[in-house]
Structure formats: C-alpha cells, structure tokens
C-alpha positions, -999 to 999 in steps of 0.1 A, spaced: -887 -216 887 -884 -243 860 -895 -234 825 -926 -250 811 -924 -275 783 -935 -259 750 -954 -274 721 -936 -270 688 -949 -268 653 -935 -277 619 -943 -259 587 -937 -265 550 -904 -251 538 -889 -250 572 -851 -246 569 -827 -269 588 -816 -242 612 -851 -236 623 -856 -274 627 -825 -276 649 -837 -248 670 -870 -265 679 -851 -293 695 -844 -269 724 -881 -264 730 -892 -301 725 -870 -307 756 -884 -341 763 -861 -372 765 -832 -371 740 -844 -340 720 -829 -316 746 -797 -338 748 -793 -335 711 -797 -297 713 -771 -296 741 -747 -317 721 -750 -293 692 -744 -263 715 -713 -280 730 -698 -289 697 -702 -253 685 -685 -242 718 -656 -267 711 -652 -252 677 -650 -217 691 -630 -223 723 -607 -253 720 -573 -255 703 -575 -293 704 -607 -306 689 -610 -344 688 -635 -365 669 -635 -401 679 -656 -427 661 -658 -464 654 -652 -477 619 -686 -492 613 -701 -458 604 -675 -453 577 -694 -480 557 -724 -456 556 -730 -423 539 -719 -403 569 -684 -410 558 -687 -380 535 -699 -358 565 -668 -368 586 -646 -360 556 -663 -326 553 -658 -319 590 -621 -326 586 -618 -306 553 -633 -276 572 -611 -283 602 -640 -283 626 -619 -310 644 -582 -313 642 -574 -347 658 -590 -381 648 -590 -411 670 -607 -441 655 -606 -479 648 -590 -500 622 -623 -504 605 -622 -468 595 -590 -474 575 -604 -506 560 -637 -490 548 -622 -457 537 -595 -474 516 -619 -499 501 -644 -473 491 -617 -449 479 -604 -475 455 -637 -486 439 -651 -510 465 -689 -514 461 -708 -509 493 -744 -519 486 -778 -511 502 -789 -543 519 -812 -552 547 -808 -565 583 -829 -597 579 -809 -611 550 -801 -648 549 -764 -647 560 -758 -683 549 -768 -673 514 -747 -642 515 -717 -662 526 -722 -686 497 -725 -656 473 -693 -640 486 -709 -611 503 -701 -597 538 -730 -581 557 -724 -551 580 -759 -544 594 -779 -535 564 -749 -529 541 -737 -556 518 -700 -557 509 -688 -581 482 -656 -599 492 -636 -585 462 -646 -550 473 -630 -554 507 -599 -574 517 -582 -577 483 -584 -540 477 -571 -530 512 -543 -555 511 -532 -544 477 -532 -507 486 -514 -512 519 -487 -533 503 -482 -509 474 -478 -479 497 -454 -497 521 -433 -508 491 -431 -473 478 -420 -460 512 -394 -487 515 -381 -480 480 -380 -443 485 -367 -439 520 -349 -472 526 -350 -497 554 -334 -475 582 -365 -452 586 -389 -461 614 -426 -454 605 -453 -446 630 -488 -458 622 -501 -422 619 -474 -415 593 -484 -446 572 -520 -435 574 -510 -401 562 -490 -415 533 -521 -436 522 -543 -405 524 -518 -386 503 -523 -410 475 -562 -412 476 -582 -393 449 -616 -393 465 -632 -361 480 -653 -383 503 -623 -400 518 -616 -394 555 -579 -403 550 -576 -379 521 -594 -350 539 -572 -355 570 -540 -355 549 -551 -323 530 -560 -305 562 -528 -318 580 -550 -336 606 -535 -366 623 -554 -399 625 -546 -422 654 -557 -458 654 -546 -475 686 -561 -509 675 -545 -508 641 -539 -546 640 -576 -553 643 -586 -554 606 -574 -559 570 -551 -529 573 -533 -545 602 -531 -579 587 -516 -565 554 -491 -545 575 -481 -576 594 -477 -597 563 -456 -571 546 -432 -568 576 -427 -606 575 -410 -604 541 -396 -569 539 -372 -549 562 -396 -520 570 -395 -507 605 -427 -499 624 -425 -478 657 -459 -481 674 -448 -456 701 -444 -427 677 -481 -421 677 -481 -421 715 -454 -395 716 -474 -373 692 -505 -376 713 -485 -369 744 -472 -336 729 -507 -327 717 -523 -333 751 -496 -317 773 -495 -287 750 -532 -281 748 -550 -252 764 -585 -266 759 -596 -301 747 -630 -309 735 -642 -342 720 -671 -355 700 -671 -392 708 -693 -413 685 -698 -449 697 -675 -467 722 -647 -492 723 -611 -485 719 -615 -451 701 -636 -437 730 -612 -451 756 -581 -438 739 -596 -403 737 -605 -403 774 -573 -420 785 -551 -393 770 -574 -365 781 -567 -374 818 -531 -362 813 -546 -328 805 -566 -330 837 -596 -342 817 -617 -330 787 -629 -295 789 -659 -304 768 -674 -338 759 -702 -351 738 -710 -388 737 -733 -404 711 -740 -440 719 -766 -468 720 -748 -487 748 -759 -487 784 -738 -484 815 -753 -513 835 -728 -539 824 -699 -517 834 -686 -514 799 -666 -484 787 -688 -481 757 -719 -475 779 -702 -455 806 -716 -420 809 -696 -388 812 -701 -387 850 -682 -419 853 -653 -405 834 -652 -376 859 -643 -401 886 -613 -411 866 -602 -376 859 -609 -381 821 -635 -353 821 -631 -322 842 -656 -317 871 -666 -284 855 -667 -296 819 -698 -291 799 -709 -325 788 -738 -345 775 -747 -380 763 -771 -386 734 -786 -420 732 -790 -425 695 -777 -441 663 -749 -419 650 -763 -419 615 -795 -403 628 -779 -374 647 -745 -367 632 -759 -349 601 -777 -324 625 -747 -319 648 -723 -315 618 -746 -290 600 -747 -268 631 -709 -270 635 -703 -262 599 -729 -235 592 -746 -221 624 
C-alpha cells in the first residue's frame, strides 16, 4: 500500500532541522526530491571514501561561496571538480573584488558604458575582475618560477593549490581546499581569466605546465576508491568530468543532481541520472535523485543537513 500524502504545518520558532524534516511529508513535486537529496548526501558523508562536489563557477559569485568553503573546511567532500569561473570569482573576491547586488532587468548597454559586468543579478565592476585575477596569477607563477626553477612541471591542480595557500580569506573556496588538503580539478581551466593569464605568462616565461598531471591524480583517486558519491550542482564540463571519471570505478555509488536544465535537447547538463546509468557512469543499484531547482535555493538546506544533522 502506498502512503497517503500528509498536510504539514509551520509554527513560530521552528528550527531548521524540523523545517527540513517536513519536506519528507510534503512529498509533492520537488519537495520529496529535495529530502531524498539531503538523505543521500548524508549517506555519502557516512559511507564513501571519495566524496565529490561538482559545481559551475557562476554560483561562486553569490553568497553560497561561503557555504561551499565551509563544506570543504569540514571535509564533507574531499574532491572538487569545477569550472574556470570558480577560480576567477574566488580569486577576485579574495583579493578585494567588489561583487554588488544588482538586478536582472538592468540596462546592459548602460552597464557596459559604466564598466560593469552583469552576472544575472550580480554586478561586477571591471576593475574587480580581470585585472585582479591576472595580477594574482602572474605573481604566483613568477614566485613558483623563481623558487623552483624552470625544470619543474606544474599540474593545474598544483597551481590552484599554490594560489589557495596564499589567500587570506575564510570564505575562499581555494583557501579552504588548500587548508583541508582537498584537490580542486578544473578540466576547462583555459575558459576564463585564470586560463588567459596562465597562457600569457607562458608566452614570456619558461614555466612548464603538464595538463595530464591532474588526469593521473584523478585516475589514482577513482581506481583506488571503495565508494564514490557525488553532489553535482549544475551541468556543463564539471558535471561531465565527474561522471566520465566515475565510469572507471564502475559508476557512482551515490549521485545527487541539482539542475534547472531539461533533458529534451539531449544535453549533458539536462541529462537525468538514469541516462548516466546507460553509460556506466552511475551504477544500476546506485541511490540517486535529481532536484530541479536553483542551486542557491536548495544548497543551504542540503549543506546544513550534511554539516549538522
């Protein structure tokens, strides 16, 4: 017999744990999916030796940057796979970049003339973005070259770690990852200001970059894993890289997707977990769920449960 849908009630002073629990009883539509996601992430924390958090860089421009940093500080996850935008936004904000509360319906022609980039409803002055990132990347690369010489080959993960080592911002994802000895992998590292600064530096300086070092590290992680669980926020290359490497483990043992994309155009971003099963990227018996929601709405609840429940 199937259970009946229950009506739920709120009350003044309700704590967040009680609020999370009622999502189980709301059941309808995405509420039950969110509760299942919370349960799966808690199971990943308890059962998996490899715990991946995968996300796109756009959310690092928002306040959830601090939540992701907190999840890494507490080692809820121990592998990060993300996009170049994460490096760009985290570096810019760590070194004084001003990210401002804006609005979606702004006049973008006026913003362009005022020297302001718009990312959704966030405004980023030009001098708070590219110039900061380029300066930091060049400075760190020069320090590495001066200290270790030109015969050392650097992986992208190693360079990211060196940048995190130098950041003094408790809300920084790169700093938290460095402090917790958590690797950050960025397969699309050229797709942003970080990548452009890296490229320009190599044109005039004899520093060696080995892009396959990161792949060797991921290979060792995957083939040595007993259990792999992943919280995949958004789509694109970070989602695909997570799933691609998981197939060499026989697929993810646990998977949570949070997305706003649909599967009807055949995109990887919109593909549901069941499609990944056909590729061997998620195990047939894996516990999995997809939550259709803006990450900034649901990550605080998922993260709270993982941290404190």
